[in-house]
N, C-alpha and C positions, 0 to 999 in steps of 0.2 A: 439349537435348530434353526433351520437354511430355508430359503425362501425357496421352493421348486420354480420349474421356468414358466409355467402357465402363470404363477403368482406374481411375478418379478414383470412390470409394464416395461425395463429396460428391453426386454429382451422380446416383446411380443407387439408392444403398443405401437403405432405408426412415430416414424421418427421425428416427423415437423412436430407431432403433440408432444412426444416427451420433452424435444428441446423446449416447448415452450413452458411446460408445465415445471421443468425441471429449473430451468433458467432464470424466469418471470420472478421467482419471490428472492432469490439471489439477485437480481440486478436491482430490483427496487430496496433492499436494503442499503444496498452500494449506491444506487442514485441519491435514497435520499441522504449518507452520508456524505457523498459529492457536493451536496444542495448545501449543506451545515459549511462546506470548507469557502463557497460562493457567498451566503449570508454572511459570514464571518467578514470577508473581504470588503464585502459593501459598508456593511456597521462601519468598519474601521477607517474606508476611503471616504464616505460621504458625511459621517458625522465625526470624527476624528481629525482624517486630511491624509495626505499621501505620504508625509513622513511617519507617520504610525503603519502604514503598508511597509514603507519601507523598512521599517524598525522587525516587525513582525517576518516580513520578508529574510530577512539576514540570519534570521534564527532559524529559518527552515531546516539547514544542516542539523544544528544540536536538535531541533525537536525530532526529525529521523532519525538520529542516533537514540536518543530515547526509545522508541520503537522498536530499534533494532536490538537494544539487549532486553527488550519486554519479549520479542521474540523467541530471542537466544534462548531463552530459559522457557517460554508457552509453548513453540512446537513441540521441541520434543518432549516435554511435559505430557502434549495430549496424543502423542504418538504412542508412548507408552502407559498411558491410562487408558485409551482405548483398546489395546491387547490384552490388558489383564482385565478390565472388564468383560473383554471377550470369552476369556477364560474361566469366568465366573469368581476369581480372584479377588474377594472384597476387602478381606483385611490387608494385601498387598496394595491394592488400589488407593484406599484412607492413606497408608506408607507412601506412597506416591505423590497424591495429594499435597500432604506434610511435609515432604520434601520439598519438593516445589516451591511451596511459598516459602518455607526459609531459604531457598535459592534466591529465589525473586529478591527477599530481603536482603541479604547480602548484598547482591549486584545494583538493590538501591543504595545502599551504602556507600559501596564504591564510588558510584557516580555521584553522590552528593560529594562526599571527599574530594572527587576529580574536579568537579566545578567551584567547590571553593577556593581550591588554589587553584585555578586557571581561568574562571568565571572571566575574570574581568578581563583578563591578556585575549578571549577570547571574543568579548564583544569587540575590545579597541580594533581589534584584528579585522573587523567585519565593517565597521563606521565610517571609515575613509576620514578620519579626523571631527566629525561633525559628533558634539558632545550632547546635543539633541538627541541624535539616533542613537548614541550608543546609553543612553542615560533610558530611554524607552524600550531599545532589545534586554536592555540589563532584570529589569523589571520586569519583562513579560515570561525571558526565560528563568530565571530566579525562583519564582510562582512553579512554575511546573515542574522544575528540578526538587525543588524542597518536598513537592505533594507526589513526587513520582511512586511511592508505594498506594496509593491509590489506583492509580493506575495497573501496576504490576499486577497487582491482589485480583483487579476487577478482569483481567485477561488470563489469568490462571481459572478465577471460579466461571468465567465466562466458556472456556476451552474444555472445563470439565463438565460442566451444563450439557456442551454439546454431547461429549463423550458419554453422555450419562442416559443420553437420547431424549432432554428434555430441550427439543429443538426452539419449538415454539415460544418457551420462557425467555430462552437465549434471544433469540428474534425480536422479541417483546420487547428485553430487557435494552436491545442495539438500537433500537429506533426509540425508545422514551430517552435515552441518553442522549438524542442527538437531538431530540426534540427541546428536550431540557436545555441542553446546551446552548442553543440557539435564543430559547427563551431568557434565560441568563446571562447571556451578551449583549440582548436586547435591553435589558431593563440594567444593568452592569455602565455598558456603552452610551444607549443613548437614553435612557434615563439618570443616570447619578454621572455621569460624564469622567467614567473611571479611565478610559482610554487603554491602552494594552493592557493594563491590568484588569480590566474588566473583561477581557477579550479571556485572560490565563483564569482568574477565577472563576468566568462563566463554566470553562473546560472542566475544574477541579469541584466544582460543588454538583455538577451531573456526575461525575463519577462517582462522588461521595453518595449521592440519593441512589444511584445503582446499587452502590454494596447495598446501603440498607435495607434495600427491598429486597435483593437476595438472601440478605440475614435473616427476615420474614420468614421469604421463603422456606430457606434452606429447616426453620424451625419449624414451622406450620405444617409443610407438606413432609411428611416423616417417610425416609427411605431405606433401605438396606444398611445404605451406605452409613448413613448419620452424619454427614459432612457438614461443617461449617463452614463460615466465610473465610478466617483465618484458623489454621490450625499448624503446629510446630512440629520438629521432627529435630534429635541431635543429630539423627547416622544422615552420613553422608553418599551412602551407597549408590543412590541413581544422579549424583549430579553430573556426573563425569558423561553419563547419557542421556542425559537431557542438553548438555551443552552440546555435544557431537550431532548429533540428531538436529537441534534447532540453529547448527551451525551454516547452511544453506539457505533456508530463509532469512539467518540474518545479513548473509552475505549481502543480498538481491537490495537489503535496505541500506545497509552500510554504502554498496556501490552507487544509491540514489543520493544520501546524505553527502559523498567525496565528492560527486558529479555536480550537485547543487552550490558547494564551498569551491570547487573549482574554477565556476560559473563567476561566482562573488568575487574570488580573488583577480581572476583574469581581466575583470570590471573595472578592478582598482588600477591594475596595472598597465588598460592599454584605453579606457573610458574615463581616467578617473574626475574630469571636469563634470560630466554629467552623471557621476555614479551614483546619487541618490536621486534621482530620477529615472534611471534604468532602472535600479532596483526595484523600484517601486512599479514599474510596468513589469518588469519579471516576476513579481507577485503574484501580479492577475494572473497573467499568462501560463505561470504553474498552477494555479488552482483551475484552471479554463482546463489543461492539460488534464490533472487529477480527473474532473467530473466527466471528460470524455474517455478516461484511461479506463474507470470503475467499472462501467458496463460491458469492454472487453472483458474485462477479471471476470466478473458474473458470468459471461458466456464461456470463458475457457474451464469455470469450473462447473458448471455444465457439460461443458465436453468431455471433461475427464470420466464423470462419472459414467457420463454413457457408454464411451468407449472403453473402461476398464470392464464392465456389465461383461460387455459383447465379448472384448476380447477375451476374458475369460470363460465365455460359453463357447467360444470358438464360432463365433455367429459374424465371421468375416466379411460377410457381403452388408451387413450392416455396419459394419465397422466403417468400410468404405463408404457407405452411403453419410457415414455421422461423418464423416471429413470432408466430405464434400459441401453439406449444408453449413460447417461452420467457417471453412474456406470460404462461401461464398454471402453469408450473413457477416463475417468481419469486415471482408472487403467492401462491401458495400456500405456497413456504416461506415468505415474511417475515409470512404473518398465525400459519404455525405459531409459529415462534420468537415473535412478539409475543405469543403466548396464552403459552409457556412462558415467558419472562419473566416476564410478570404475576402467572402464580402460582405459578412458584415463588421469587418475588424475593427471599423471604427466606434460601430457602436455596442458593441462588447465592453471596449475599454469605456465608455462612458456610462456602463453601466455600475463603476464601482468609483470613481472618482469626476469629479468638475474639473480638476488641472486639466488645462487644454495641453500642457505640455508633455503629461502624464502621457495621455490619450495617443498623442503624436508617436507617441515610444513606441506604444503597444501596437500602432496601425504600421508604426515600420520593422518591428520584429517578427510579431504574430504568423504572414507570412512562411517567413525562413525556419521557424519553430514547426510549423506544421507541412513543410515542402514533402515529405516522407511519410506524413501519418498514412497513408492509403497500404504502406507497407505494414505498419505498426501489428494490427489485426491479425493477418493472416500468419505473419512469423510468431503470434505469441501461441495460436491453434496449433501452428507445428511444433514448437516446443513442449506444447503442454500433452500433445498427441503422444511424444516418446516418455512424458511421466507416466501419462494410463497405461500404458502397456510394460512399463516397468524399467525402460531402457535408460536408468541414472545416468550414464555415461554422455549419451547423445544430447538430453537433455542440460545438462549440467554447461557441456560446453555450449552451447546455443545461449544460453542464460548468462552464464559468467564471463564468458567472450565477448561480448556485449557491450557491458557494461565495463570494463577494466582493462582490456585490449583494444576495442576502439574507443569510444565514449570519452573517459578520461584523457589519454594521451591525446587526444583530436581538440579536446578543448584548450589544450596547453600551447598544440603546435600551430594550428590553423589561423592564430592572430598572426605570425610570426609572416604570414605571407597576405593575410586579408583583414588584417590590423582589426581592430573591433569587431570587424562585421564576421570575422572569423569564429566567436564565440558561438554565433548564432547557425554558422554552416554545419558545425560541431553535429549538430541532431539528424540532420539527414544526410549526413557522410556517413554516420552509426548504421542509419538504415540499409542505406546501399550497401554497404561493407559486411553487415550482416545477414543481407539477402543473398550475397555470393558465398558468406561461409555456409547458409541454409542449403545453399546448391551444391555446394562440394559436401554436405553432410548427405543430402539425401542422395547424391549420385553414385556414391561409395557404398551406400546401405542399400542402392535398389542392384547394387551387382553382387556384393555379399551376401544378399537375400532373395535375391529375385523376385523383387516388387516394384509394382508399375511405379515410376516417379518417387522412387525410395519410400513411399509412403502407404498404396494400395496393396492389400492381399491379395493372393489368387484366392476365386473361390470355390467353394463345393461344389 
């Protein structure tokens, strides 16, 4: 059964209202998730110390790699699961779920084995010779790696619930998990003085309780699928499909991990004397940027849904209006946050640590890492527009080129010209190069498709 045009609010309701209703719930969940990152940094910085913040930040690339591996399986699984559920093939859907769980645990075993072999070397490479930082870093990341099956299984179950249409329960689990994570972190870090281990165990405990709740939900809320939290299959029929469909999203996370790793490596090369202090400041800035970025991601997801529906219905006038709204909101949001970050940079640093040296580093670095923030939102909307209309080629060019062709090389190249400052110039330079690439892509599309500015359709 399909929605008639009259019943589809994407096609008929006023677009500002559609944007608000679609984006607000997503942005709320994103903000809650982003808030936890800030709260965690606050607990570590204030109640443990700047060294703890440095240790956790030095493991950020490793943590993102865990997320990337999880996404590699789950995104491909979600695509396949949704299509088979839509086709009414419940038996195949259960088999797909079972194979996804099986593959996730295989990937976890690979991750754990890799960490056992190279974990110590990894920690040593980012600790700049500090045994204190190395010990805290290893304690933190080892807990997350060895308990990674919880995260992988929770991710598969969350995507499955979304595909089954259990969006409200999935949102509840997401918010509950973040709340529990913050609560456990407070109890373990502040109450029991467990330090960075408390942060890691808080995450693991929240994931475990979330899975228990899903288990009872599955047990007592019977559905035609009859799924369990964990279900295995000996078949490997869909494994390659999972991996191939999940690869694009996973590559984005891998790019983020590599960029963060490149910054840590470059800091050891160009600013070894102040490494511990600068990494502590970088950790604060990373969390602030994540908090800024997540609402943009929520807006882009709403924009994708609105454009996709109207493009499919050939309502090109509404598509054009949607583009204008998304570009305007994202630009105003980014400019506002850029001004706030610049004006209150000292206060933002002082929120997380009392160490004046770290605060001064935040004050020094933050204006340059946010120098081109005003470009980030609009360029994200352009890339999401191409995804929404099914133009994977242009979306891929704008997304992958930005990280792998601009950001990563610039982090290594610019310090040769500007010393340590070059590391921080890389972010803004990347955005300006991405702007030129976006203009080129839109210009070529404007000529080939006869569209205004490469974006706006001719209206009927």
